[in-house]
C-alpha positions as CSV (number, residue, x, y, z in Angstrom):
1,M,-0.1,-0.1,-0.1
2,L,2.7,2.6,1.1
3,K,5.0,2.0,-2.2
4,K,2.4,4.0,-4.4
5,K,2.3,6.9,-1.9
6,K,4.0,10.1,-3.5
7,F,3.1,12.7,-0.8
8,W,4.6,12.0,2.5
9,M,4.0,14.2,5.8
10,F,5.8,13.7,9.3
11,D,5.4,14.7,12.6
12,M,8.6,15.6,13.9
13,D,9.2,15.2,17.8
14,G,9.4,11.6,18.4
15,T,9.0,10.7,15.0
16,L,11.6,11.8,12.9
17,T,13.6,13.1,15.8
18,C,14.3,11.3,19.4
19,A,11.4,11.9,21.8
20,M,12.9,14.4,24.3
21,H,10.1,16.5,25.6
22,D,9.0,16.0,29.1
23,F,5.6,17.5,28.6
24,D,4.7,17.4,32.3
25,A,7.7,19.2,33.3
26,M,6.8,21.5,30.8
27,R,3.2,22.2,31.9
28,S,4.6,22.6,35.7
29,E,7.3,25.3,34.3
30,L,4.4,27.3,32.6
31,G,2.0,26.8,35.5
32,L,-0.6,25.0,33.4
33,P,-3.2,22.3,34.5
34,A,-1.7,18.6,34.4
35,G,-3.0,16.2,32.1
36,V,-4.3,18.9,29.6
37,P,-2.2,19.4,26.2
38,I,-0.2,22.7,26.3
39,L,-1.6,24.5,23.4
40,E,-5.1,23.7,24.4
41,A,-4.3,24.7,27.9
42,L,-2.9,28.2,26.5
43,A,-6.2,28.5,24.3
44,A,-8.1,28.5,27.4
45,L,-6.5,31.4,28.9
46,D,-7.1,35.2,28.8
47,P,-5.3,36.7,25.8
48,D,-2.3,38.5,27.8
49,T,-1.8,35.6,29.9
50,A,-1.7,33.3,26.8
51,R,0.6,35.6,25.1
52,E,3.1,35.9,27.9
53,K,2.9,31.8,28.4
54,R,3.4,31.3,24.8
55,A,6.4,33.4,24.4
56,A,7.9,31.3,27.3
57,L,6.9,28.1,25.7
58,D,8.7,29.3,22.2
59,A,12.0,30.3,24.4
60,M,11.5,26.7,26.1
61,E,11.2,24.6,23.0
62,L,13.8,26.6,21.0
63,R,16.4,25.7,23.8
64,M,15.4,21.9,23.3
65,A,15.5,22.3,19.5
66,A,19.0,22.9,19.4
67,E,19.8,19.6,21.2
68,A,17.5,17.5,19.1
69,E,18.8,14.3,17.9
70,P,17.5,12.5,14.8
71,Q,15.6,9.3,15.2
72,P,17.5,6.0,13.9
73,G,16.8,5.7,10.1
74,S,15.3,9.2,9.6
75,H,18.0,10.0,7.1
76,R,17.8,6.7,5.4
77,L,14.1,7.0,4.8
78,L,13.8,10.5,3.7
79,T,16.8,9.8,1.2
80,Q,15.0,6.7,0.0
81,L,11.7,8.4,-0.4
82,R,13.4,11.5,-2.1
83,S,15.1,9.0,-4.5
84,Q,11.5,7.4,-5.2
85,G,10.3,10.9,-6.2
86,A,8.1,11.7,-3.2
87,S,7.0,14.9,-1.9
88,L,8.1,15.3,1.6
89,G,6.7,17.6,4.4
90,I,6.4,18.3,8.2
91,V,3.2,18.8,10.1
92,T,4.1,19.9,13.7
93,R,2.6,21.3,16.8
94,N,5.9,23.4,17.0
95,G,6.2,26.9,15.9
96,K,8.0,27.3,12.5
97,E,11.3,28.7,13.7
98,I,11.5,25.9,16.3
99,A,10.8,23.4,13.5
100,Q,13.6,24.7,11.4
101,V,16.0,24.9,14.3
102,T,15.2,21.2,15.3
103,L,15.4,19.8,11.5
104,A,18.8,21.7,11.2
105,A,20.3,20.3,14.3
106,C,19.3,16.6,13.3
107,G,20.7,17.2,9.9
108,L,17.3,16.9,8.1
109,D,16.7,20.4,7.1
110,N,17.8,19.7,3.5
111,F,14.9,17.5,2.9
112,F,12.2,20.1,3.4
113,D,11.3,23.3,1.6
114,E,10.2,26.2,3.9
115,S,6.5,25.8,2.4
116,T,6.6,22.2,3.2
117,I,6.9,22.9,7.2
118,V,3.4,23.5,8.2
119,S,3.6,24.4,12.0
120,R,1.2,25.9,14.8
121,D,2.1,29.4,13.3
122,C,0.2,28.6,9.9
123,C,-2.9,27.0,10.9
124,V,-5.0,25.3,13.5
125,A,-2.7,22.5,15.3
126,K,-3.2,18.7,15.1
127,P,-5.4,16.8,16.0
128,D,-7.1,19.2,13.6
129,P,-6.4,18.1,10.2
130,A,-5.9,21.7,8.9
131,G,-2.2,21.2,8.6
132,V,-2.6,18.0,6.5
133,N,-5.1,19.7,4.4
134,L,-2.8,22.5,3.8
135,L,0.0,20.7,2.5
136,L,-2.2,18.2,0.4
137,S,-3.4,21.9,-1.1
138,R,0.2,23.2,-1.6
139,W,0.8,20.0,-3.4
140,N,-2.2,19.8,-5.4
141,A,-2.6,16.3,-3.8
142,D,-5.2,13.8,-3.6
143,A,-5.5,12.3,-0.2
144,N,-5.5,8.8,-1.5
145,D,-1.7,9.4,-2.6
146,A,-0.8,10.5,0.8
147,V,0.5,9.4,4.0
148,M,1.0,10.8,7.4
149,V,3.5,9.4,9.9
150,G,3.6,10.1,13.5
151,D,4.2,8.8,17.1
152,Y,1.1,10.1,18.6
153,L,-2.7,10.1,19.0
154,F,-2.8,13.7,17.3
155,D,-0.6,12.7,14.2
156,L,-3.0,9.7,13.6
157,Q,-5.9,11.8,14.1
158,A,-5.2,14.7,11.9
159,G,-4.1,12.3,9.0
160,H,-7.4,10.0,9.6
161,S,-9.5,13.3,9.6
162,A,-8.0,14.4,6.3
163,G,-8.3,10.9,4.7
164,V,-4.8,10.2,4.2
165,S,-3.1,6.8,5.0
166,T,-1.7,7.0,8.7
167,V,1.6,5.5,9.8
168,H,2.1,4.8,13.6
169,M,5.7,4.8,14.5
170,D,5.8,3.4,18.3
171,V,9.0,2.5,19.4
172,D,7.5,0.3,22.3
173,A,5.6,-1.5,19.6
174,V,2.5,-1.1,21.7
175,Y,0.0,0.6,19.1
176,P,-2.8,1.8,21.1
177,W,-4.7,3.4,18.6
178,P,-5.5,0.7,15.8
179,E,-8.7,2.2,14.7
180,L,-7.0,5.4,13.4
181,T,-3.9,3.5,12.1
182,N,-3.3,1.6,8.7
183,V,0.3,0.7,9.1
184,S,2.3,-0.1,12.3
185,V,5.9,0.2,12.7
186,S,8.3,0.2,15.9
187,S,11.0,2.2,13.6
188,L,11.9,4.1,10.8
189,L,14.2,1.6,9.5
190,E,11.0,-0.9,9.5
191,L,9.2,1.5,7.2
192,S,12.1,2.1,5.0
193,R,12.0,-1.9,4.3
194,Q,8.2,-1.7,4.1
195,I,8.7,0.8,1.0
196,M,11.8,-0.9,-0.6
């Protein structure tokens, strides 16, 4: 199924890069309620408080971005896809600058044009399918020809809602969301083997 897909979208943190965000610690540092996704918690605040905390979040994520490490197999997979003529894009809940710094730190920035990095600065963040739909529009691509690869529920929800195929990359091989997943892999190397 995946071999025929020509448009590939990736989550970044925990998918193309090694997971490094301690979201509980980040919520605590920002003074946000436990268990609520950070962007949604910020959206519930009054505008002035939200603006202040968003700036703090950006600074926090920018520091982490510079220390990002690539997920094993990410360079190989992206090289393989590009050699097969696939279009490559990012759909992330991070800000645009943070995404660019992260990709550069991992040596993956040369795989993505600026227009194919869709961040929370461009549109409503995942799990809303807006980012996936925006990339499909920029590519003039049909959802049937596209794939969303991610490690978390929001990635799969966004891809599923947009009608693209979804790949759940779960390093623990637990795969808790089968109803939203077309293909499950425990590594990007495994995904590479599936599309050879």
